[in-house]
N, C-alpha and C positions, 0 to 999 in steps of 0.2 A: 353770248355777251349781251348785256342789257344796254340798249341805246338810251341815253339820257337827253332830255329836252331842256334847254336852258332858255328861260324867258328873256326877252330883251332887258338889258340893264342888270342882269344877274349872271354874268358870265363866269364869276368865281366867288369864293367866300368873302372877298373884300368888299363886295357890293351888298352885303347883308344890311348895312346901315340904310341903303336905299329902300330895301324892302320894309325895314322897320319904320322908316319915315312915311312911306306910302300907306302902310297899315294904319298908322296914327291918323293920317289925313282922312282915311276912310272910316274912322270911328272905332277902330279896335282899341280895347283897353290894354293896359300894360301887361296884365296877367295873361290875356289871350295871346298877345304877341310872343311872350316868353314860352307859352305852350307850343306854339307853332315853330319857333326858332330853336328851342332847346328840348322841350319835352318830347316832341315827336322823334327827334333824333335819338334820344336816349332809349325810347321804346324799340326803335329799329335796331340799334346796337345790341340791346338785350336779346332780341330775337335772332340776330345773326350770330352773335358770339355765344350765346347760351347762358 
């Protein structure tokens, strides 16, 4: 089993807005945030599901 690490403030999916807000505060562009929050997950799902 893979052990997952959850950063403070991101204990479940409902806290994604916190991550989005913090990324904006740190200067990430909207397209970069979307790649992290959605694009990466789609790549992972494609690799897992096939």
